[in-house]
Steps between C-alpha positions, in 0.01 A plus 500: 500500500259487208641338189341495157629277222364539148508239226346431164652769284654431164483560129164474328366596160245776462153364561628237739451447871708470815417444863716662761516371855619664819569292808491694827650411835571663832176692547125476549425442135122482519464852640728668248431667172701329230587678181694478179700794368697516181795706386576534131811670361463879494148481646362576842424218736139389462264339749362222283261324736418469867290265708373524856583249770172315458513520124164676488639826363723546201632790297663515158684758296301610197776363278436142611127490576333210328832326432660445840352332806641512850412227748632357822509176693535582868550135588815504287601860580515560128367767267469456126479721195345337197598699193319438173514668160846628574643772280835671465396776742477239777875438485638590843636371825205403718525543875288351772430733790305506821379716785263435789138597453304624198523872423235529233554872441867459422457176310222625272678834475821331388708649783528193722851414613628173635688419816672193360615407151621196316802507272294478184452270205557609143230471236596552139238504228626461147307665221 
């Protein structure tokens, strides 16, 4: 059974930075796409960033391009989301998610769905 455990959320002032981590267990981590979604109150769920198993391919939502960076350490079965220049609109619960393979069409098209999810970590940006 795949398990994903997020950490690193918290309260940060606008303009600040946070790094989220997601530790994975129970699966073949290095062959899976890893992604971060976020859910803000009264907004649709958003695919924030995704990274291929090798780390060679990444994708970002337009809203975070240039500010967020997704990375992974397959030796540690961990994926990260470095978030810089945070603003109020980034306030949300951030979820780690995964699925086998890399479906570039769905990922770049924003329609990719995950097979497994973490429980989320809350990020609050104060203005």
